[in-house]
C-alpha positions as CSV (number, residue, x, y, z in Angstrom):
1,M,-60.6,-53.5,0.8
2,K,-57.7,-53.2,-1.5
3,R,-58.5,-49.5,-2.0
4,K,-58.4,-48.8,1.7
5,R,-55.1,-50.6,2.0
6,I,-53.6,-48.5,-0.9
7,I,-54.8,-45.3,0.7
8,S,-53.3,-46.2,4.0
9,I,-49.9,-47.0,2.4
10,L,-50.0,-43.7,0.5
11,S,-50.8,-41.7,3.7
12,L,-47.9,-43.3,5.5
13,L,-45.4,-42.5,2.7
14,L,-46.6,-38.9,2.6
15,G,-46.1,-38.5,6.3
16,I,-42.5,-39.8,6.0
17,L,-41.7,-37.4,3.2
18,L,-43.0,-34.4,5.2
19,L,-40.9,-35.4,8.2
20,L,-37.7,-35.7,6.1
21,G,-38.4,-32.3,4.5
22,C,-38.6,-30.5,7.9
23,T,-35.4,-32.1,9.1
24,G,-33.5,-31.1,6.0
25,K,-34.7,-27.5,6.3
26,N,-33.6,-27.3,9.9
27,N,-30.2,-28.7,9.0
28,A,-29.8,-26.2,6.2
29,Q,-30.7,-23.3,8.5
30,E,-28.1,-24.5,11.0
31,A,-25.4,-24.7,8.4
32,E,-26.2,-21.2,7.1
33,T,-26.1,-19.8,10.6
34,A,-22.7,-21.4,11.2
35,A,-21.4,-20.1,7.9
36,D,-22.5,-16.6,8.8
37,A,-20.8,-16.8,12.2
38,S,-17.6,-18.0,10.6
39,E,-17.7,-15.2,8.1
40,N,-18.4,-12.5,10.8
41,A,-15.5,-13.9,12.9
42,G,-13.1,-13.3,10.0
43,T,-13.9,-9.6,9.4
44,S,-12.2,-6.8,11.3
45,G,-14.2,-4.8,13.8
46,E,-15.4,-1.3,13.3
47,T,-12.9,1.4,13.8
48,G,-15.2,4.3,14.5
49,F,-12.9,6.5,12.4
50,S,-13.8,7.3,8.8
51,F,-11.1,8.6,6.5
52,G,-13.6,10.0,4.1
53,T,-15.2,9.1,0.8
54,P,-13.2,9.0,-2.3
55,P,-14.1,12.0,-4.5
56,D,-15.4,11.8,-8.1
57,G,-12.8,10.6,-10.5
58,M,-11.2,8.2,-8.0
59,G,-13.2,5.2,-9.1
60,Q,-15.1,2.9,-6.9
61,P,-13.2,1.2,-4.1
62,P,-13.1,-2.6,-4.1
63,E,-16.4,-4.2,-3.2
64,G,-16.7,-4.6,0.5
65,W,-14.5,-1.6,1.4
66,N,-16.2,0.6,4.0
67,G,-14.3,3.8,3.6
68,E,-12.4,3.2,6.8
69,G,-9.4,1.3,5.6
70,T,-11.0,-2.1,5.7
71,P,-10.2,-4.2,2.6
72,P,-12.8,-6.5,1.2
73,A,-13.1,-9.8,3.1
74,P,-11.5,-12.9,1.5
75,P,-13.8,-14.8,-0.8
76,E,-16.5,-16.8,1.0
77,G,-15.2,-20.2,2.1
78,W,-11.6,-19.1,2.6
79,N,-10.4,-20.0,6.1
80,G,-6.8,-19.0,6.0
81,D,-5.7,-22.4,4.8
82,S,-5.3,-22.8,1.1
83,Q,-5.3,-26.6,1.4
84,S,-8.9,-26.5,2.5
85,F,-10.2,-23.6,0.5
86,T,-13.9,-23.9,-0.5
87,P,-14.7,-21.8,-3.6
88,P,-17.4,-19.2,-3.1
89,E,-20.7,-19.2,-4.9
90,G,-20.0,-18.1,-8.5
91,W,-16.6,-19.8,-8.8
92,N,-16.8,-22.4,-11.5
93,G,-13.9,-24.6,-10.4
94,D,-11.6,-23.5,-13.2
95,G,-9.8,-20.7,-11.3
96,T,-12.3,-17.8,-11.6
97,P,-11.3,-15.3,-9.0
98,P,-13.7,-13.1,-7.0
99,S,-15.7,-10.6,-9.1
100,L,-13.7,-7.6,-10.2
101,P,-14.6,-4.4,-8.4
102,E,-16.1,-1.8,-10.6
103,N,-14.0,1.1,-11.8
104,T,-10.7,-0.3,-10.6
105,E,-8.7,2.3,-12.3
106,Q,-6.0,3.9,-10.2
107,S,-6.8,7.1,-8.6
108,S,-5.9,7.6,-5.0
109,Q,-7.2,11.1,-4.8
110,G,-8.8,11.5,-1.8
111,G,-11.1,11.2,1.0
112,F,-8.6,12.8,3.3
113,G,-8.9,16.4,2.4
114,G,-6.1,18.9,1.9
115,Q,-5.3,21.2,-1.0
116,P,-2.7,20.2,-3.6
117,P,0.6,22.0,-3.3
118,Q,1.4,25.1,-5.3
119,G,4.1,24.4,-7.8
120,G,5.3,21.3,-9.4
121,N,5.6,21.1,-13.1
122,G,3.6,17.9,-13.5
123,N,5.4,17.4,-16.8
124,G,7.4,14.3,-15.8
125,Q,10.8,16.0,-15.4
126,P,13.1,13.6,-13.7
127,P,13.9,14.2,-10.0
128,Q,17.3,14.9,-8.7
129,G,17.4,11.3,-7.6
130,G,14.8,9.0,-6.0
131,P,13.2,9.0,-2.6
132,G,15.5,8.1,0.1
133,N,13.1,5.8,1.3
134,G,12.6,3.2,-1.0
135,Q,11.9,2.7,-4.6
136,P,13.9,4.9,-6.7
137,P,12.3,6.5,-9.6
138,Q,11.8,3.5,-11.8
139,G,13.1,5.3,-14.8
140,G,15.7,4.0,-17.1
141,N,18.2,5.9,-19.2
142,G,16.6,4.9,-22.5
143,N,19.1,2.2,-23.2
144,G,17.8,-0.4,-20.8
145,Q,20.1,0.5,-17.9
146,P,18.3,1.2,-14.6
147,P,19.2,4.3,-12.6
148,Q,22.4,3.7,-10.7
149,G,21.7,3.2,-7.0
150,G,18.0,2.7,-7.1
151,P,15.3,4.9,-5.8
152,G,16.3,8.0,-4.2
153,N,19.9,7.2,-4.8
154,G,20.7,10.6,-6.1
155,Q,21.0,9.7,-9.8
156,P,18.2,11.0,-12.0
157,P,17.0,8.9,-14.8
158,Q,19.2,9.7,-17.7
159,G,16.4,10.6,-20.0
160,G,13.6,8.8,-21.7
161,P,10.0,8.7,-20.3
162,G,10.2,4.9,-19.8
163,G,9.2,3.6,-23.2
164,S,6.0,1.6,-23.8
165,A,4.7,-1.9,-23.5
166,A,4.7,-2.1,-27.3
167,D,8.5,-1.8,-27.3
168,V,8.8,-4.9,-25.0
169,T,9.4,-8.3,-26.5
170,Y,8.2,-11.0,-24.1
171,S,9.4,-14.5,-23.9
172,A,8.5,-17.2,-21.3
173,A,9.6,-20.7,-20.3
174,T,5.9,-21.5,-19.9
175,E,3.0,-19.5,-21.3
176,I,-0.7,-19.9,-20.6
177,T,-2.9,-18.4,-23.3
178,A,-6.3,-19.8,-22.4
179,A,-8.5,-20.5,-19.4
180,E,-7.3,-23.5,-17.4
181,T,-6.4,-24.8,-14.0
182,Q,-2.9,-26.3,-13.2
183,E,-2.0,-28.0,-10.0
184,R,1.4,-28.7,-8.4
185,Q,3.3,-27.7,-11.5
186,T,6.9,-26.3,-11.5
187,Y,7.8,-23.3,-13.7
188,T,11.5,-22.4,-14.1
189,S,13.6,-20.0,-16.1
190,A,17.3,-19.3,-16.0
191,T,17.3,-17.1,-19.0
192,A,17.7,-13.3,-18.9
193,D,14.6,-11.2,-19.8
194,E,12.5,-14.4,-19.8
195,N,9.5,-15.0,-17.5
196,A,9.3,-18.4,-15.8
197,L,5.5,-18.2,-16.4
198,L,3.6,-15.7,-18.5
199,I,-0.2,-15.6,-18.3
200,G,-1.7,-13.6,-21.2
201,T,-5.4,-14.3,-21.7
202,T,-8.7,-12.8,-21.0
203,G,-9.8,-16.1,-19.5
204,T,-9.5,-17.3,-15.9
205,V,-6.5,-19.2,-14.8
206,E,-6.0,-21.0,-11.4
207,L,-2.6,-22.2,-10.2
208,R,-2.8,-24.5,-7.2
209,Y,0.4,-25.0,-5.1
210,P,2.8,-23.9,-7.9
211,T,6.6,-23.9,-7.6
212,V,8.3,-21.0,-9.5
213,V,12.0,-20.6,-9.7
214,K,13.5,-17.7,-11.7
215,T,17.2,-16.8,-12.3
216,G,18.9,-14.8,-15.0
217,D,19.6,-11.1,-14.4
218,S,17.9,-8.5,-16.6
219,N,19.2,-5.1,-17.7
220,G,15.7,-4.3,-19.1
221,G,15.2,-1.3,-16.7
222,D,11.7,0.1,-17.4
223,A,10.6,-3.0,-19.2
224,C,11.1,-4.9,-15.9
225,N,9.7,-2.1,-13.6
226,F,6.7,-1.1,-15.7
227,Y,5.8,-4.0,-17.8
228,G,6.9,-7.2,-16.1
229,L,9.8,-8.4,-18.2
230,N,11.9,-11.1,-16.4
231,A,9.4,-11.5,-13.6
232,G,8.8,-14.9,-12.0
233,V,5.1,-14.8,-12.9
234,L,3.7,-12.1,-15.3
235,C,-0.1,-11.7,-15.6
236,K,-1.4,-9.3,-18.3
237,D,-4.0,-8.9,-21.2
238,G,-7.0,-8.9,-18.9
239,A,-6.2,-12.2,-17.3
240,Q,-8.1,-13.3,-14.1
241,V,-5.5,-15.2,-12.2
242,T,-5.8,-17.0,-8.8
243,I,-2.7,-18.5,-7.1
244,K,-3.3,-20.7,-4.1
245,G,-0.4,-21.7,-1.9
246,G,2.9,-22.7,-3.4
247,T,6.3,-20.9,-3.5
248,I,7.7,-18.3,-5.9
249,E,11.5,-17.6,-5.7
250,T,13.5,-15.2,-7.9
251,A,17.3,-14.8,-7.6
252,A,18.0,-12.2,-10.3
253,D,18.0,-8.5,-10.9
254,G,14.8,-7.1,-12.4
255,A,12.9,-10.3,-11.3
256,N,9.7,-9.3,-9.5
257,G,7.9,-12.3,-7.9
258,V,4.4,-11.9,-9.2
259,F,3.7,-9.0,-11.6
260,C,0.2,-7.7,-12.4
261,Y,0.3,-5.4,-15.5
262,G,-3.0,-3.7,-16.1
263,G,-2.3,-2.7,-19.7
264,N,-2.8,1.1,-19.5
265,G,0.6,1.8,-21.0
266,G,1.9,3.5,-17.8
267,R,-0.6,6.4,-18.1
268,N,-1.1,7.3,-14.4
269,G,-4.8,7.3,-13.5
270,A,-5.9,5.6,-16.7
271,E,-8.2,2.6,-16.6
272,G,-6.6,-0.8,-16.9
273,D,-7.7,-3.8,-19.0
274,G,-9.1,-5.7,-16.0
275,T,-6.1,-7.8,-15.2
276,T,-6.5,-9.1,-11.7
277,V,-4.3,-11.4,-9.6
278,T,-5.6,-13.0,-6.4
279,L,-3.1,-14.8,-4.1
280,F,-3.8,-17.0,-1.1
281,D,-1.1,-18.3,1.4
282,T,1.7,-18.1,-1.1
283,T,5.4,-17.7,-0.1
284,I,7.4,-15.3,-2.2
285,T,11.2,-14.7,-1.9
286,T,13.3,-12.4,-4.0
287,T,17.0,-11.7,-3.7
288,G,18.0,-9.5,-6.6
289,N,17.8,-5.7,-7.1
290,G,14.6,-4.2,-8.6
291,S,12.7,-7.4,-7.5
292,G,9.6,-6.7,-5.5
293,G,7.4,-9.4,-4.1
294,I,4.0,-8.5,-5.6
295,M,4.2,-5.8,-8.2
296,T,1.3,-3.9,-9.7
297,T,1.4,-1.4,-12.5
298,G,-0.5,-0.1,-15.5
299,G,-3.9,-0.1,-13.7
300,G,-3.8,-3.7,-12.6
301,T,-5.5,-5.1,-9.5
302,T,-3.9,-7.4,-6.9
303,Y,-5.5,-9.1,-3.9
304,A,-3.2,-10.7,-1.4
305,Y,-4.3,-12.9,1.5
306,E,-1.9,-14.2,4.1
307,L,1.2,-14.1,2.0
308,I,4.7,-14.4,3.3
309,I,7.0,-12.2,1.3
310,T,10.7,-11.5,1.9
311,T,13.0,-9.4,-0.3
312,S,16.7,-8.7,0.0
313,G,17.7,-6.5,-2.9
314,Q,17.8,-2.8,-3.5
315,S,14.6,-1.2,-4.8
316,S,12.7,-4.3,-3.9
317,A,9.6,-3.5,-1.8
318,P,7.6,-6.6,-0.8
319,I,4.4,-4.7,-1.8
320,R,5.6,-2.7,-4.8
321,T,3.9,-0.5,-7.5
322,D,5.1,1.6,-10.3
323,R,4.0,3.7,-13.3
324,G,0.4,3.5,-14.3
325,G,-0.6,2.6,-10.7
326,G,-3.5,0.3,-9.9
327,T,-5.2,-1.1,-6.8
328,V,-3.7,-3.4,-4.2
329,V,-5.6,-5.0,-1.3
330,V,-3.7,-6.9,1.4
331,D,-5.3,-8.9,4.3
332,G,-3.0,-10.7,6.7
333,G,0.5,-12.0,6.1
334,T,4.1,-10.9,6.7
335,Y,6.0,-8.6,4.4
336,T,9.7,-8.1,5.1
337,S,12.4,-6.1,3.2
338,N,16.1,-6.2,3.9
339,G,17.5,-4.0,1.1
340,L,18.4,-0.4,0.6
341,G,15.7,1.7,-0.9
342,S,13.2,-1.1,-0.2
343,P,10.3,0.0,2.1
344,A,7.7,-2.7,3.0
345,I,5.3,-0.7,0.9
346,Y,6.1,1.6,-2.1
347,S,3.0,3.3,-3.4
348,T,2.3,4.8,-6.8
349,A,-1.1,3.3,-6.5
350,D,-4.1,2.9,-4.1
351,I,-3.1,0.4,-1.4
352,T,-5.1,-0.9,1.5
353,A,-3.6,-3.3,4.0
354,A,-5.3,-4.9,7.1
355,N,-4.1,-7.3,9.8
356,A,-0.6,-7.5,8.2
357,T,2.9,-7.4,9.7
358,L,5.2,-5.0,7.8
359,V,8.9,-4.9,8.5
360,S,11.7,-2.9,6.8
361,N,15.1,-3.7,8.2
362,L,17.1,-1.0,6.4
363,S,14.8,1.4,4.6
364,E,11.6,3.3,5.3
365,G,8.5,1.4,6.2
366,V,6.1,3.1,3.8
367,V,6.8,5.4,0.9
368,I,4.0,7.2,-1.0
369,E,4.9,9.1,-4.2
370,G,2.7,11.8,-5.6
371,K,-1.1,11.5,-5.8
372,N,-1.5,8.1,-4.3
373,A,-2.6,6.5,-1.0
374,V,-1.8,3.9,1.6
375,R,-4.4,2.9,4.2
376,L,-3.4,0.6,7.1
377,E,-5.8,-1.0,9.6
378,N,-4.7,-3.1,12.5
379,C,-1.3,-3.6,11.0
380,T,2.0,-3.9,12.8
381,L,4.6,-1.7,11.1
382,T,8.3,-1.6,12.1
383,A,11.1,0.2,10.3
384,N,14.8,0.8,11.0
385,N,15.9,3.3,8.3
386,T,19.6,3.5,9.1
387,Q,21.0,4.4,5.7
388,R,20.1,7.3,3.4
389,N,19.4,6.4,-0.2
390,G,20.5,8.8,-2.9
391,N,19.0,12.3,-2.8
392,A,17.4,11.7,0.6
393,S,19.0,13.8,3.4
394,F,16.7,12.5,6.2
395,L,16.1,9.1,7.8
396,D,12.4,8.4,8.4
397,T,9.8,5.6,8.7
398,I,6.9,7.0,6.6
399,M,7.8,9.3,3.7
400,L,5.3,11.2,1.5
401,Y,7.0,13.0,-1.5
402,Q,7.0,13.7,-5.2
403,S,10.0,12.8,-7.3
404,M,8.7,14.5,-10.5
405,S,10.0,11.5,-12.4
406,G,6.6,10.9,-14.1
407,D,6.0,7.7,-12.2
408,A,3.2,9.4,-10.2
409,D,0.9,12.3,-10.9
410,T,1.4,15.5,-8.9
411,G,-1.2,15.9,-6.2
412,T,-2.1,15.0,-2.6
413,A,-0.3,12.0,-1.1
414,Q,-2.4,10.3,1.6
415,F,-1.5,8.0,4.5
416,A,-4.1,6.7,7.0
417,M,-3.7,4.3,9.8
418,T,-6.3,3.0,12.2
419,G,-5.3,0.8,15.2
420,G,-2.3,-1.4,15.2
421,S,1.3,-0.3,16.0
422,L,3.9,1.8,14.4
423,V,7.5,1.3,15.6
424,S,10.1,3.8,14.3
425,K,13.6,2.7,15.2
426,S,15.6,5.4,13.4
427,G,14.9,8.9,12.1
428,H,11.7,10.8,12.0
429,V,8.4,8.9,12.2
430,F,6.8,10.9,9.4
431,H,8.5,13.0,6.7
432,V,6.8,15.2,4.0
433,T,8.7,16.9,1.2
434,N,8.0,18.3,-2.2
435,T,4.3,17.5,-2.1
436,N,1.0,18.1,-0.5
437,A,0.3,15.4,2.1
438,V,-2.5,14.3,4.4
439,I,-1.8,12.0,7.3
440,E,-4.6,10.6,9.4
441,L,-4.3,8.5,12.5
442,S,-6.7,6.9,15.0
443,G,-5.8,4.6,17.9
444,V,-2.3,3.8,16.7
445,A,0.3,2.8,19.3
446,I,3.4,4.8,18.1
447,E,6.8,4.0,19.5
448,N,9.7,6.3,18.5
449,D,13.0,4.8,19.5
450,D,15.1,7.5,17.9
451,P,16.9,9.7,20.5
452,A,15.9,13.0,18.6
453,N,12.2,12.0,19.1
454,V,11.0,13.8,16.0
455,L,7.3,12.9,15.2
456,L,7.0,14.7,11.9
457,S,9.2,16.9,9.6
458,V,7.8,19.0,6.8
459,C,10.6,20.6,4.9
460,A,12.9,20.7,1.9
461,D,14.8,17.5,1.0
462,G,16.5,16.3,-2.2
463,W,13.7,17.0,-4.6
464,S,12.2,20.2,-6.0
465,G,9.2,21.4,-8.1
466,A,6.5,21.6,-5.4
467,K,6.0,23.0,-1.9
468,N,6.1,21.1,1.3
469,V,2.6,21.1,2.7
470,A,1.2,18.7,5.3
471,A,-2.0,18.2,7.3
472,L,-1.9,15.9,10.3
473,N,-5.4,15.0,11.5
474,V,-5.8,12.7,14.5
475,K,-8.8,11.2,16.4
476,N,-8.5,9.3,19.7
477,Q,-4.8,9.4,19.2
478,T,-1.8,9.9,21.5
479,L,1.1,11.8,20.0
480,S,4.5,12.8,21.4
481,G,7.7,14.3,20.1
482,T,8.8,17.3,18.2
483,I,7.2,18.5,15.0
484,L,9.6,20.3,12.6
485,V,8.2,22.7,10.0
486,G,10.7,24.4,7.6
487,S,10.6,28.1,6.9
488,D,9.4,27.4,3.4
489,S,6.8,24.8,4.5
490,E,3.3,24.6,5.9
491,L,1.5,22.4,8.5
492,S,-2.1,22.1,9.7
493,L,-2.4,20.0,12.9
494,T,-5.9,18.9,14.1
495,L,-6.4,17.2,17.4
496,S,-9.9,15.8,18.1
497,E,-12.0,13.1,19.8
498,G,-9.9,12.8,23.0
499,S,-6.5,13.1,21.4
500,S,-3.4,14.3,23.2
501,F,-0.1,15.8,22.0
502,T,2.9,16.1,24.2
503,G,5.6,18.1,22.4
504,A,6.5,21.3,20.6
505,I,6.7,22.7,17.1
506,S,10.0,24.1,15.8
507,G,11.6,25.4,12.6
508,E,15.2,24.6,13.7
509,I,16.0,21.7,11.3
510,V,19.3,19.9,10.7
511,N,19.2,16.9,8.3
512,A,21.0,13.6,8.6
513,K,24.0,15.0,6.7
514,G,24.5,17.6,9.4
515,E,23.3,20.5,7.2
516,T,21.0,23.2,8.4
517,V,17.8,23.1,6.5
518,S,15.8,25.8,8.4
519,S,16.2,28.1,11.4
520,E,12.6,29.1,12.0
521,A,9.1,27.6,11.5
522,G,7.0,28.3,8.5
523,T,3.2,28.5,8.5
524,V,1.7,26.5,11.3
525,R,-2.0,26.2,12.1
526,V,-3.3,24.2,15.0
527,T,-6.9,23.2,15.8
528,I,-7.9,21.5,19.1
529,D,-11.4,20.5,20.1
530,A,-12.6,20.6,23.7
531,S,-11.9,16.9,24.3
532,S,-8.2,17.1,23.4
533,T,-5.1,18.5,24.9
534,W,-1.6,19.8,24.1
535,T,1.2,19.6,26.6
536,L,4.1,21.9,25.7
537,T,7.7,20.7,26.0
538,A,9.2,23.9,24.7
539,D,8.1,27.4,23.7
540,T,6.2,27.2,20.4
541,Y,5.2,29.8,17.8
542,L,2.1,29.4,15.6
543,T,0.6,31.3,12.7
544,E,-3.0,30.4,13.7
545,F,-4.8,28.7,16.6
546,N,-8.3,27.4,16.7
547,G,-9.7,26.2,20.0
548,D,-9.7,27.1,23.7
549,A,-6.6,28.1,25.5
550,S,-7.6,25.9,28.3
551,S,-6.7,22.9,26.1
552,I,-3.0,24.0,26.3
553,I,-1.0,22.6,29.3
554,T,1.9,25.0,29.3
555,N,4.1,22.9,31.5
556,G,6.3,25.9,32.2
557,F,6.5,27.0,28.6
558,A,4.6,29.5,26.4
559,L,2.6,29.3,23.3
560,Y,2.6,32.3,20.9
561,V,0.2,33.0,18.0
562,N,1.5,35.7,15.6
563,G,3.8,37.0,18.2
564,E,1.1,37.3,20.9
565,K,1.3,35.0,24.0
566,L,-1.7,32.8,24.1
567,A,-0.8,30.6,27.0
């Protein structure tokens, strides 16, 4: 009798346990499905436009990058609000950032095509100034004084290749030398050439809602631009740093907001030491000259999610890079510059940005120097370049050039944009000089508010040592305006996948100084597929045409190829 009662009780308990197990499994499946839906909602859609696969030697793109300009998604659990951030699997709660992408050394070579320009000495001779668009050559004069006037200001660096990190003596108001997490701490420095916070460790460091205040001008020149002297926050020596929320303010010359130095000694294309900085929802404000928002050099890696960065000084791009390059991935946020020679993005690195608002109120919107790249996806870019900077003799919104300062290797500069909008308030929309450049566009809403309505200029400017060679490749893209190609320059234009171009190509070029640069077009090759059209707005003379003449809408004008009338 007792045995039967015991058996009955055990059977009842077993049934209850089985019922609870099924319920738990269903709840877990529902949670996983919800998490998957949330993650999918946070990723950008397919663009249908591939910019190519990076060639050998470029290194592997950040994990999650699909070759179409899409940066890796934020770490799992991030919902755009750092206050409620849930660390992804693998984070140990002590500030370990997402896993480092493999082969993060700077490369920026390709995927866009195009042959490197003929010429260029590649030996690091200083330019005759810096790019008129933004960051000047970040060279110094060997005695710690930065070039006068910033990038593209017309003054070449007065010698010296920029020194080395070994020559820099660092000091910091606060220094972190081991893995740890700090929350709601304040870091301040009012001393010249001193970092408010220096993180130098191979460990992982997490800063939650920090307050950083940096004053005290520096005349350190290259030490500030290449190696992080005087920055608000300097990360180096292989550190893995995560910053969530908080504010970082610098009000000093040579005081970048957050500086990621990858330790390759400024050797362009060389592998860094793995230093990685990941920021979420942080507000960064700088007011001094030579003070970018997030600064990446020496092969470092920076991830930026939903930042608000505002800069006001000269040579102070919100998204800034310099000698030694690196990798920068931006997703979301607003990046605004107000100073001369301070584009929203200055690239001597491989930079990808998605879903971001980029504003330049005085300078170019984007500047790419040498063999480096910028990819934008679903971004809003607005620039009002109303003042020339140094050697620059043109005003423009996106500039691709080579200064020959040694800050960037000689090679193909690459710009790709998918979706989003591009508003050019002053000057030429695109300008290519002293380099080989590839520009690729797909589905971008382009607004050109300049009365001259110049879409692209490929011609001589204030730098020398290489040819002016550009390829403009578009898919599913509407273009309008005049394309200018100097007599000593080359352009290849390809229209495909339902693209249209309303405009003409000319070699009659006068720069913003009022000087005549060219009176006839150089080498111009145009390729049009059967789905695309070109509507002429003036007589145009080409070197080569590939396509069907029926794609040309003459509109009362004529198209000539090697002197022969085609349409």
